[in-house]
PDBQT receptor file of N, H, CA, C and O in Angstrom, charges set to zero:
ATOM      1  N   MET A   1     -17.308   5.854  17.038  1.00  0.00    +0.000 N 
ATOM      2  CA  MET A   1     -17.856   6.450  15.779  1.00  0.00    +0.000 C 
ATOM      3  C   MET A   1     -19.501   5.216  15.737  1.00  0.00    +0.000 C 
ATOM      4  O   MET A   1     -19.612   3.995  15.854  1.00  0.00    +0.000 OA
ATOM      5  N   ASN A   2     -20.666   6.518  15.476  1.00  0.00    +0.000 N 
ATOM      6  H   ASN A   2     -20.576   7.509  15.381  1.00  0.00    +0.000 HD
ATOM      7  CA  ASN A   2     -21.483   5.743  15.346  1.00  0.00    +0.000 C 
ATOM      8  C   ASN A   2     -21.431   4.506  14.205  1.00  0.00    +0.000 C 
ATOM      9  O   ASN A   2     -20.389   4.159  13.649  1.00  0.00    +0.000 OA
ATOM     10  N   VAL A   3     -22.982   3.804  13.920  1.00  0.00    +0.000 N 
ATOM     11  H   VAL A   3     -23.828   4.086  14.372  1.00  0.00    +0.000 HD
ATOM     12  CA  VAL A   3     -23.041   3.402  12.683  1.00  0.00    +0.000 C 
ATOM     13  C   VAL A   3     -23.282   4.310  11.421  1.00  0.00    +0.000 C 
ATOM     14  O   VAL A   3     -23.145   3.720  10.350  1.00  0.00    +0.000 OA
ATOM     15  N   HIS A   4     -23.601   5.573  11.363  1.00  0.00    +0.000 N 
ATOM     16  H   HIS A   4     -23.712   6.052  12.234  1.00  0.00    +0.000 HD
ATOM     17  CA  HIS A   4     -23.840   5.962  10.556  1.00  0.00    +0.000 C 
ATOM     18  C   HIS A   4     -22.096   6.869  10.031  1.00  0.00    +0.000 C 
ATOM     19  O   HIS A   4     -21.871   7.502   9.000  1.00  0.00    +0.000 OA
ATOM     20  N   THR A   5     -21.609   6.717  10.641  1.00  0.00    +0.000 N 
ATOM     21  H   THR A   5     -21.792   6.203  11.479  1.00  0.00    +0.000 HD
ATOM     22  CA  THR A   5     -20.064   7.425  10.609  1.00  0.00    +0.000 C 
ATOM     23  C   THR A   5     -19.437   5.853   9.974  1.00  0.00    +0.000 C 
ATOM     24  O   THR A   5     -18.948   5.822   8.845  1.00  0.00    +0.000 OA
ATOM     25  N   ASN A   6     -19.504   4.822  10.681  1.00  0.00    +0.000 N 
ATOM     26  H   ASN A   6     -19.900   4.847  11.599  1.00  0.00    +0.000 HD
ATOM     27  CA  ASN A   6     -19.312   3.867   9.734  1.00  0.00    +0.000 C 
ATOM     28  C   ASN A   6     -19.731   3.253   8.116  1.00  0.00    +0.000 C 
ATOM     29  O   ASN A   6     -19.069   2.584   7.323  1.00  0.00    +0.000 OA
ATOM     30  N   GLU A   7     -21.196   3.834   8.037  1.00  0.00    +0.000 N 
ATOM     31  H   GLU A   7     -21.734   4.377   8.682  1.00  0.00    +0.000 HD
ATOM     32  CA  GLU A   7     -21.665   3.281   6.787  1.00  0.00    +0.000 C 
ATOM     33  C   GLU A   7     -20.901   4.502   5.895  1.00  0.00    +0.000 C 
ATOM     34  O   GLU A   7     -20.695   4.081   4.757  1.00  0.00    +0.000 OA
ATOM     35  N   LYS A   8     -20.400   5.947   6.084  1.00  0.00    +0.000 N 
ATOM     36  H   LYS A   8     -20.568   6.288   7.009  1.00  0.00    +0.000 HD
ATOM     37  CA  LYS A   8     -20.008   7.039   5.144  1.00  0.00    +0.000 C 
ATOM     38  C   LYS A   8     -18.662   6.354   5.032  1.00  0.00    +0.000 C 
ATOM     39  O   LYS A   8     -18.367   5.823   3.961  1.00  0.00    +0.000 OA
ATOM     40  N   LEU A   9     -17.949   6.330   5.902  1.00  0.00    +0.000 N 
ATOM     41  H   LEU A   9     -18.189   6.761   6.772  1.00  0.00    +0.000 HD
ATOM     42  CA  LEU A   9     -16.883   5.831   5.562  1.00  0.00    +0.000 C 
ATOM     43  C   LEU A   9     -16.472   4.342   4.983  1.00  0.00    +0.000 C 
ATOM     44  O   LEU A   9     -15.322   4.028   4.675  1.00  0.00    +0.000 OA
ATOM     45  N   ASP A  10     -17.491   3.585   4.904  1.00  0.00    +0.000 N 
ATOM     46  H   ASP A  10     -18.425   3.840   5.154  1.00  0.00    +0.000 HD
ATOM     47  CA  ASP A  10     -17.510   2.441   3.988  1.00  0.00    +0.000 C 
ATOM     48  C   ASP A  10     -17.841   2.688   2.297  1.00  0.00    +0.000 C 
ATOM     49  O   ASP A  10     -17.285   2.140   1.345  1.00  0.00    +0.000 OA
ATOM     50  N   MET A  11     -18.930   3.695   2.286  1.00  0.00    +0.000 N 
ATOM     51  H   MET A  11     -19.381   4.140   3.060  1.00  0.00    +0.000 HD
ATOM     52  CA  MET A  11     -19.244   4.285   0.448  1.00  0.00    +0.000 C 
ATOM     53  C   MET A  11     -18.014   4.995   0.574  1.00  0.00    +0.000 C 
ATOM     54  O   MET A  11     -17.546   5.113  -0.558  1.00  0.00    +0.000 OA
ATOM     55  N   GLU A  12     -17.198   5.577   1.513  1.00  0.00    +0.000 N 
ATOM     56  H   GLU A  12     -17.578   5.481   2.433  1.00  0.00    +0.000 HD
ATOM     57  CA  GLU A  12     -15.845   6.777   0.972  1.00  0.00    +0.000 C 
ATOM     58  C   GLU A  12     -14.792   5.921   0.430  1.00  0.00    +0.000 C 
ATOM     59  O   GLU A  12     -14.080   6.288  -0.504  1.00  0.00    +0.000 OA
ATOM     60  N   TRP A  13     -14.709   5.042   0.873  1.00  0.00    +0.000 N 
ATOM     61  H   TRP A  13     -15.288   4.743   1.631  1.00  0.00    +0.000 HD
ATOM     62  CA  TRP A  13     -13.871   3.526   0.847  1.00  0.00    +0.000 C 
ATOM     63  C   TRP A  13     -14.086   2.768  -0.447  1.00  0.00    +0.000 C 
ATOM     64  O   TRP A  13     -13.155   2.200  -1.016  1.00  0.00    +0.000 OA
ATOM     65  N   VAL A  14     -15.789   2.770  -1.069  1.00  0.00    +0.000 N 
ATOM     66  H   VAL A  14     -16.545   3.232  -0.607  1.00  0.00    +0.000 HD
ATOM     67  CA  VAL A  14     -16.095   1.994  -2.067  1.00  0.00    +0.000 C 
ATOM     68  C   VAL A  14     -15.735   3.001  -2.878  1.00  0.00    +0.000 C 
ATOM     69  O   VAL A  14     -14.823   2.641  -3.621  1.00  0.00    +0.000 OA
ATOM     70  N   ASN A  15     -15.967   3.774  -2.994  1.00  0.00    +0.000 N 
ATOM     71  H   ASN A  15     -16.708   4.066  -2.390  1.00  0.00    +0.000 HD
ATOM     72  CA  ASN A  15     -16.077   5.016  -4.002  1.00  0.00    +0.000 C 
ATOM     73  C   ASN A  15     -14.402   5.298  -3.890  1.00  0.00    +0.000 C 
ATOM     74  O   ASN A  15     -14.043   4.696  -4.901  1.00  0.00    +0.000 OA
ATOM     75  N   LEU A  16     -13.667   5.618  -3.534  1.00  0.00    +0.000 N 
ATOM     76  H   LEU A  16     -13.959   6.107  -2.712  1.00  0.00    +0.000 HD
ATOM     77  CA  LEU A  16     -12.198   5.355  -3.721  1.00  0.00    +0.000 C 
ATOM     78  C   LEU A  16     -11.910   4.085  -4.245  1.00  0.00    +0.000 C 
ATOM     79  O   LEU A  16     -11.561   4.288  -5.408  1.00  0.00    +0.000 OA
ATOM     80  N   MET A  17     -11.864   2.689  -3.964  1.00  0.00    +0.000 N 
ATOM     81  H   MET A  17     -12.148   2.525  -3.019  1.00  0.00    +0.000 HD
ATOM     82  CA  MET A  17     -11.946   2.014  -4.969  1.00  0.00    +0.000 C 
ATOM     83  C   MET A  17     -12.458   2.019  -6.748  1.00  0.00    +0.000 C 
ATOM     84  O   MET A  17     -11.850   2.005  -7.819  1.00  0.00    +0.000 OA
ATOM     85  N   MET A  18     -13.600   2.040  -6.415  1.00  0.00    +0.000 N 
ATOM     86  H   MET A  18     -14.093   2.050  -5.546  1.00  0.00    +0.000 HD
ATOM     87  CA  MET A  18     -14.034   2.359  -8.257  1.00  0.00    +0.000 C 
ATOM     88  C   MET A  18     -13.460   3.290  -8.527  1.00  0.00    +0.000 C 
ATOM     89  O   MET A  18     -13.338   3.205  -9.749  1.00  0.00    +0.000 OA
ATOM     90  N   ILE A  19     -12.771   4.601  -8.054  1.00  0.00    +0.000 N 
ATOM     91  H   ILE A  19     -12.870   4.670  -7.061  1.00  0.00    +0.000 HD
ATOM     92  CA  ILE A  19     -11.972   5.742  -8.798  1.00  0.00    +0.000 C 
ATOM     93  C   ILE A  19     -10.236   4.305  -9.322  1.00  0.00    +0.000 C 
ATOM     94  O   ILE A  19      -9.799   3.787 -10.350  1.00  0.00    +0.000 OA
ATOM     95  N   ALA A  20      -9.960   4.301  -8.124  1.00  0.00    +0.000 N 
ATOM     96  H   ALA A  20     -10.314   4.722  -7.289  1.00  0.00    +0.000 HD
ATOM     97  CA  ALA A  20      -9.140   3.704  -8.602  1.00  0.00    +0.000 C 
ATOM     98  C   ALA A  20      -8.564   2.547  -9.838  1.00  0.00    +0.000 C 
ATOM     99  O   ALA A  20      -7.618   2.343 -10.599  1.00  0.00    +0.000 OA
ATOM    100  N   ARG A  21      -9.733   2.051  -9.454  1.00  0.00    +0.000 N 
ATOM    101  H   ARG A  21     -10.501   2.217  -8.835  1.00  0.00    +0.000 HD
ATOM    102  CA  ARG A  21     -10.144   0.782 -10.669  1.00  0.00    +0.000 C 
ATOM    103  C   ARG A  21     -10.342   1.456 -12.078  1.00  0.00    +0.000 C 
ATOM    104  O   ARG A  21      -9.871   0.848 -13.039  1.00  0.00    +0.000 OA
ATOM    105  N   ASP A  22     -10.875   2.439 -12.261  1.00  0.00    +0.000 N 
ATOM    106  H   ASP A  22     -11.257   2.933 -11.480  1.00  0.00    +0.000 HD
ATOM    107  CA  ASP A  22     -11.208   3.469 -12.893  1.00  0.00    +0.000 C 
ATOM    108  C   ASP A  22      -9.497   4.071 -13.964  1.00  0.00    +0.000 C 
ATOM    109  O   ASP A  22      -9.117   4.019 -15.134  1.00  0.00    +0.000 OA
ATOM    110  N   LEU A  23      -9.015   4.543 -12.745  1.00  0.00    +0.000 N 
ATOM    111  H   LEU A  23      -9.324   4.585 -11.795  1.00  0.00    +0.000 HD
ATOM    112  CA  LEU A  23      -7.525   4.901 -13.563  1.00  0.00    +0.000 C 
ATOM    113  C   LEU A  23      -6.793   3.536 -13.400  1.00  0.00    +0.000 C 
ATOM    114  O   LEU A  23      -5.570   3.566 -13.262  1.00  0.00    +0.000 OA
ATOM    115  N   GLY A  24      -7.475   2.287 -13.405  1.00  0.00    +0.000 N 
ATOM    116  H   GLY A  24      -8.468   2.263 -13.518  1.00  0.00    +0.000 HD
ATOM    117  CA  GLY A  24      -6.334   1.132 -13.357  1.00  0.00    +0.000 C 
ATOM    118  C   GLY A  24      -5.634   1.006 -12.149  1.00  0.00    +0.000 C 
ATOM    119  O   GLY A  24      -4.670   0.243 -12.213  1.00  0.00    +0.000 OA
ATOM    120  N   LEU A  25      -5.801   1.426 -11.291  1.00  0.00    +0.000 N 
ATOM    121  H   LEU A  25      -6.584   2.046 -11.239  1.00  0.00    +0.000 HD
ATOM    122  CA  LEU A  25      -4.600   0.713  -9.834  1.00  0.00    +0.000 C 
ATOM    123  C   LEU A  25      -5.142   0.191  -9.001  1.00  0.00    +0.000 C 
ATOM    124  O   LEU A  25      -6.013   0.619  -8.244  1.00  0.00    +0.000 OA
ATOM    125  N   SER A  26      -4.507  -1.128  -9.093  1.00  0.00    +0.000 N 
ATOM    126  H   SER A  26      -3.799  -1.476  -9.708  1.00  0.00    +0.000 HD
ATOM    127  CA  SER A  26      -4.765  -2.396  -8.187  1.00  0.00    +0.000 C 
ATOM    128  C   SER A  26      -5.013  -1.543  -6.656  1.00  0.00    +0.000 C 
ATOM    129  O   SER A  26      -4.623  -0.434  -6.292  1.00  0.00    +0.000 OA
ATOM    130  N   VAL A  27      -5.958  -2.751  -5.859  1.00  0.00    +0.000 N 
ATOM    131  H   VAL A  27      -6.275  -3.653  -6.154  1.00  0.00    +0.000 HD
ATOM    132  CA  VAL A  27      -5.633  -2.377  -4.342  1.00  0.00    +0.000 C 
ATOM    133  C   VAL A  27      -4.187  -2.326  -3.558  1.00  0.00    +0.000 C 
ATOM    134  O   VAL A  27      -3.720  -1.455  -2.825  1.00  0.00    +0.000 OA
ATOM    135  N   ASP A  28      -3.731  -3.411  -3.930  1.00  0.00    +0.000 N 
ATOM    136  H   ASP A  28      -4.111  -4.119  -4.526  1.00  0.00    +0.000 HD
ATOM    137  CA  ASP A  28      -2.156  -3.602  -3.531  1.00  0.00    +0.000 C 
ATOM    138  C   ASP A  28      -1.360  -2.572  -3.921  1.00  0.00    +0.000 C 
ATOM    139  O   ASP A  28      -0.286  -2.529  -3.322  1.00  0.00    +0.000 OA
ATOM    140  N   GLU A  29      -1.555  -1.693  -4.771  1.00  0.00    +0.000 N 
ATOM    141  H   GLU A  29      -2.428  -1.728  -5.258  1.00  0.00    +0.000 HD
ATOM    142  CA  GLU A  29      -1.458  -0.203  -5.662  1.00  0.00    +0.000 C 
ATOM    143  C   GLU A  29      -1.579   0.563  -4.354  1.00  0.00    +0.000 C 
ATOM    144  O   GLU A  29      -0.559   0.861  -3.732  1.00  0.00    +0.000 OA
ATOM    145  N   ILE A  30      -2.852   0.909  -3.892  1.00  0.00    +0.000 N 
ATOM    146  H   ILE A  30      -3.680   0.667  -4.398  1.00  0.00    +0.000 HD
ATOM    147  CA  ILE A  30      -3.206   1.787  -3.464  1.00  0.00    +0.000 C 
ATOM    148  C   ILE A  30      -2.836   1.587  -1.545  1.00  0.00    +0.000 C 
ATOM    149  O   ILE A  30      -2.457   2.385  -0.687  1.00  0.00    +0.000 OA
ATOM    150  N   LYS A  31      -3.166   0.196  -1.524  1.00  0.00    +0.000 N 
ATOM    151  H   LYS A  31      -3.474  -0.453  -2.220  1.00  0.00    +0.000 HD
ATOM    152  CA  LYS A  31      -2.402   0.189  -0.021  1.00  0.00    +0.000 C 
ATOM    153  C   LYS A  31      -0.844   0.150  -0.113  1.00  0.00    +0.000 C 
ATOM    154  O   LYS A  31      -0.316   0.192   0.998  1.00  0.00    +0.000 OA
ATOM    155  N   ASP A  32      -0.127   0.092  -0.985  1.00  0.00    +0.000 N 
ATOM    156  H   ASP A  32      -0.556   0.058  -1.888  1.00  0.00    +0.000 HD
ATOM    157  CA  ASP A  32       1.354   0.724  -0.850  1.00  0.00    +0.000 C 
ATOM    158  C   ASP A  32       1.548   2.191  -0.839  1.00  0.00    +0.000 C 
ATOM    159  O   ASP A  32       2.500   2.762  -0.305  1.00  0.00    +0.000 OA
ATOM    160  N   PHE A  33       0.579   2.750  -1.465  1.00  0.00    +0.000 N 
ATOM    161  H   PHE A  33      -0.194   2.287  -1.899  1.00  0.00    +0.000 HD
ATOM    162  CA  PHE A  33       0.674   4.284  -1.345  1.00  0.00    +0.000 C 
ATOM    163  C   PHE A  33       0.246   4.659  -0.227  1.00  0.00    +0.000 C 
ATOM    164  O   PHE A  33       0.675   5.745   0.163  1.00  0.00    +0.000 OA
ATOM    165  N   LEU A  34      -0.896   3.785   0.814  1.00  0.00    +0.000 N 
ATOM    166  H   LEU A  34      -1.245   2.904   0.497  1.00  0.00    +0.000 HD
ATOM    167  CA  LEU A  34      -1.026   4.713   2.042  1.00  0.00    +0.000 C 
ATOM    168  C   LEU A  34       0.161   4.210   3.249  1.00  0.00    +0.000 C 
ATOM    169  O   LEU A  34       0.733   4.656   4.244  1.00  0.00    +0.000 OA
ATOM    170  N   LYS A  35       0.093   3.069   2.478  1.00  0.00    +0.000 N 
ATOM    171  H   LYS A  35      -0.371   2.706   1.670  1.00  0.00    +0.000 HD
ATOM    172  CA  LYS A  35       1.589   3.188   3.883  1.00  0.00    +0.000 C 
ATOM    173  C   LYS A  35       2.920   3.947   3.314  1.00  0.00    +0.000 C 
ATOM    174  O   LYS A  35       3.696   4.172   4.244  1.00  0.00    +0.000 OA
ATOM    175  N   LYS A  36       3.299   4.305   2.328  1.00  0.00    +0.000 N 
ATOM    176  H   LYS A  36       2.669   4.122   1.573  1.00  0.00    +0.000 HD
ATOM    177  CA  LYS A  36       4.298   5.191   2.386  1.00  0.00    +0.000 C 
ATOM    178  C   LYS A  36       3.712   6.415   3.136  1.00  0.00    +0.000 C 
ATOM    179  O   LYS A  36       4.325   6.819   4.124  1.00  0.00    +0.000 OA
ATOM    180  N   GLY A  37       2.686   6.975   2.785  1.00  0.00    +0.000 N 
ATOM    181  H   GLY A  37       2.188   6.646   1.982  1.00  0.00    +0.000 HD
ATOM    182  CA  GLY A  37       2.368   8.133   3.013  1.00  0.00    +0.000 C 
ATOM    183  C   GLY A  37       2.231   7.958   5.035  1.00  0.00    +0.000 C 
ATOM    184  O   GLY A  37       2.358   8.907   5.808  1.00  0.00    +0.000 OA
ATOM    185  N   ASN A  38       1.998   6.749   5.376  1.00  0.00    +0.000 N 
ATOM    186  H   ASN A  38       1.895   5.978   4.748  1.00  0.00    +0.000 HD
ATOM    187  CA  ASN A  38       2.198   6.693   6.758  1.00  0.00    +0.000 C 
ATOM    188  C   ASN A  38       2.982   6.596   7.276  1.00  0.00    +0.000 C 
ATOM    189  O   ASN A  38       2.940   6.851   8.480  1.00  0.00    +0.000 OA
ATOM    190  N   GLN A  39       4.216   6.149   6.632  1.00  0.00    +0.000 N 
ATOM    191  H   GLN A  39       4.250   5.942   5.654  1.00  0.00    +0.000 HD
ATOM    192  CA  GLN A  39       5.905   6.158   7.361  1.00  0.00    +0.000 C 
ATOM    193  C   GLN A  39       6.421   6.846   7.583  1.00  0.00    +0.000 C 
ATOM    194  O   GLN A  39       7.265   6.876   8.479  1.00  0.00    +0.000 OA
ATOM    195  N   LYS A  40       5.967   8.110   6.476  1.00  0.00    +0.000 N 
ATOM    196  H   LYS A  40       5.281   8.086   5.748  1.00  0.00    +0.000 HD
ATOM    197  CA  LYS A  40       6.136   9.876   6.406  1.00  0.00    +0.000 C 
ATOM    198  C   LYS A  40       6.177  10.927   7.185  1.00  0.00    +0.000 C 
ATOM    199  O   LYS A  40       6.999  11.840   7.257  1.00  0.00    +0.000 OA
ATOM    200  N   SER A  41       4.762  10.610   8.032  1.00  0.00    +0.000 N 
ATOM    201  H   SER A  41       4.095   9.868   7.974  1.00  0.00    +0.000 HD
ATOM    202  CA  SER A  41       4.086  10.862   8.922  1.00  0.00    +0.000 C 
ATOM    203  C   SER A  41       5.014  11.378  10.406  1.00  0.00    +0.000 C 
ATOM    204  O   SER A  41       4.412  11.679  11.437  1.00  0.00    +0.000 OA
TER     205      SER A  41
């Protein structure tokens, strides 16, 4: 990954966290959701 790609990915995570906060989700809830999704793969 180049620097531009990393910056874009960072911004996507920031946007995700802001949306989650607006929905009342915690970072831990998001982590749990992502872990569950990875286990099904």
